[in-house]
Steps between C-alpha positions, in 0.01 A plus 500: 500500500628155392181449294554830327855399412380159373243680275770732374768239448388373158434836319805661653721219399361513154588873470824514692641163402726571206575147372476453133212252504266706724588816310424339166168344613374809671607773259566364147293633225557618143579870419384641825508869529553714815191681609477852651330350800806287580411182323756239380778578254596317179794303609508251223732518199368490146453147350525411131175336391582450128691617204487497112691305382511283819811510703758244389324453162693356207492566128389861564478733206328799657703801607237638733471357852217582744523406861191512724489548874240462772509869591608845378873519476783748445817454294801689630781625273444238228775632269764427765347221715356272232752293313418330175732230389626443221569874498278708284676745264163698455372584841182297585194678617407398856203659679248426763122575493263408778540140571731399216850555357553515119843439347545552124828383353624697206786281382448197282468185703789260473431134411530232766580749770378530859387854593489626861344825618633548854293763691716470818316693775344749265144377554292619807133526580340833423349561849763431761814447294543135598776343282424195301864384541727372224301413194615368165277415193647251254407369159681324216478537122612138472395162637652533851561752784870543600508512880858535605608801699848636596576776749791688656639849562653799322749710704705815424849351437667796663329475840272199494187721532182329383382655177132563476304504176767364262392258239626147509479259214609168351644381175514148366730634230838475695700702267642829642353691204138411595487772775578772246303366203188324626229599756507312828303175472324513834503788754420611849582802714667531835321605819627722779732224619652448156312169478354365178290203385479405127195273422377291212834352399532199272759228560844589362837673560499869576710805593366785719554873443387821665426817300396851597330542156523862386330463161247216552658254257580236761866469394828666593518776235641793686820517716319724739261216602580324827553133434592178674621169349703194565602192299314250727240291335220309674213260432178578686364213721268439791446280798235447770581676823354613838493853626391625846232762499420704807147572604475816712232540762586866511802714437683361801379135545547200269188279472653208313796380280373315204708271279392572139610289207590693185697465179848637534631646178881504440732677461377751762820686568609653166716799598570774248743792572390804312724780368515781248778524240741781514382731232819577288335715237673841536344837437520847672221534746552864586746784568460709806654815659348499847792710636666786305847356544419145376302328223423129474426239231294189576517194276292181512816295495876568539783497255874501556539804264383831636304735268710755303389854563550789258403843645291719265494819712792416731841326485451152635875412510602434862172659610382213713573285802323176404344255750344163400341204662671161465267405209544845338134537437496823707752768427540835682694786349615751755581848339852609598471871391262724697428696171342174367319456831344842451397433144138401500497296181771262385446382145700194395527218249540159661595174326441167676419139439138410462308179419316520163175323405688185411669484843845613375707772669548789266644854539230762574545872491253734665493870567398593858451800718595479871283764661566611856192426718545837683615783259815700584295818544269341758805355687649849514179654639478226769871569593436881512213440745718277729775767494249771583363301785846429628592875482196593699583236769861644526369848530266405786794340681713813438233731653473263803882510543525131428779349288421521126656432159554746225586245224243252374639155588602255231303179519743212598503157341262290718582123489239269651670310784349165603699467826290340783585583860436135582664266256478117449852343487423415130303820427570755226619865514442684167518841338289603201614805299241733356714565187801356328837578680789684357710433818468217754775522768477170681789603722264750660281215613588378857368232739602501878420225749484532878704248691539537882355852479771601249428582131719320247497537122350207325550377141210560257454522131251702286417314181233557226214257504487297184215585255372777725629834375614757757453252788801418730540246779725531802669170562641433852560211739203597729567336833193405715453715810745770383423872471623680188512857375466543121633838379552667168704813448351804323556532131546124474262492213452743210246447228529593123337836574751594764277450809702399806395275778504597863663301776304207654517303825283224629534266793441131452447225759534141368259270675638210702498139382263416794213686336503245207453134415643290219324278248668217304319304232637174383375445147429187296310407199697735267830441330556851362818679615359855492216526761371829633300481821295791625359564848155663467300709751129456581416693180702262277765764431869396521705634793811294451656314211789245507658259259497132614842351561522120475116488513492701826337847526611692813336813619676703772372794705136405466266722683240345733192441286302251283650432157442302174758378262526493122759334279608595147703277271715762321577293189691778315660648809380861452361538841138540400203295400469439116187421307460216239484486122255280315691494162817393687316242703628682807316493829516790757766470764371282787357661812419307822346603833562345840144392577492609869561811703825532690514693827838639594592629850784677673792279576344210314690293246247324278594221251241364265515232226322582178435252222364738240319228305330324795198722482311543167578834347131607508490448875834672593423867532361573846145630515595800713721653227288390204328808368256322265247354723256220398150600399257507781264197447132591451286349768127440551349787709332267760312799630222267617725365775521848654127545436432170684705616799309832517161323478604246769602765752186711430283196546661415834468858625136499393438219741632697790812281550792691654819410295725676739836629377 
């Protein structure tokens, strides 16, 4: 038996041993194809064997480049993955055929300029899809090749999400006007992690920009284009450096850690925060009458003056109850008179402010028709069917001797009550009215609290919620651990159509303090006086918001869970995040993320210090709440490793050796 094992040791170790040297010596070959009988697979990536002109050639005049490979290749999504720099105003033709790639540039070549054609990971072999890895072809129309590189990140300024696929470019013209008048000098595109690398840069001083180019002119020409800019300049440089590369024996085991010398190009941490301008051009998007008792106007942007309406087949004087959003870009007109509600078509002349072709606000007059989505006749037929069904039901009850009604009931006003039976001490109780009110009797709203098994009347207020039409909030001093009864008398609310509300009663139990924790964040690294701090759940959505006081953000009544934290510097004190403006040299309001998860527990009081600038902005947002994930790296198939394992086991079994379990 020992002799058999000795005879097997060498071939088995060659097949089962997965070290890099043995694998290379035993299996390496060029352009191997898998066979139907279970032969070896092609596990080698394509290799460039030549090009015309040669890679890194100088004084190049030709606009056609041919790159040759040692095997048949595929080129994936060339229009998006292959980046030609300087940018080409006329799209180059890039195609693969057999063992070559042909690139034909259409633009006139610039003098004394380094050109780079960055293929990224777009090249794979034709048989097994083994990626070649990052590959860049370079040539120069001048005497030398420019070799500097710079890199960094582009993030969404509002939430620090990495932005994939946005163009990033450089100018050596440092004037602000360059971004709007000249194409970017050199470009790249971000990957799934928001990361970019711009290659082939000459010595000099530069500014970096990001552009979601809508029209292919490589400059900021439309306000709808997402952009990023800052006023920082830099000079590219390089230095020798060492990186540690990991050699994996398999997916679980490290074979070796290798120190690899390389050229470290700087800067490598350019961070651009992208935003889209607020589009202030004003025009009427649409008018709509989704409900018979209301029609709406939707504008692209608001204006402090409401449209002037002249009725053409009705009297518009005092005909409406008007509701608007804060920006007055959406306006709802509730019809007061039921005769108008029953009128299928309302023809009117409206005058409003609109942006003309020169960008100036001018008065515009349109004639519109507000058509009821459901005609009056159809509504009446539907009502008749409901009444008929109700009468049949009442007749059945009458025959059975059960209580019944003889008068069709009037539909009451039906407010939507958001009154939880179990309430957080800082929770909300709200009421949403379905239609505008003609009467709101707040004295008919009551709150009672139980103390020592006795009900006492408590103080509460019913107030309208700002900028949310028809929504009301019940304000009260909710005491932890106390039971309440929230009650509203009948006829407390009457809408403009005379519908009356029924009475309402709901028990509320406020949770005890012992069910919560507290979180306090001591802030540093910012000097702004208006700081909003938000507590986020595992989906990245805000669950609590506070203003920092003396650089301390305190969260009370925090439910046991895992949280994340976001900070907003509210420069204009309007309570929301505001975008930037390129013409005004205005950056978006700053956003920061606490870089770690925070776990809160019952009865725990947690205090954390947070220096918001200690972690680079591109590393701040925790991976768990980052929705834009990095691209999955293409890897060699390495299918011959599994093949070797299979052959080794089969060989051992063929010798009659029992491998056991």
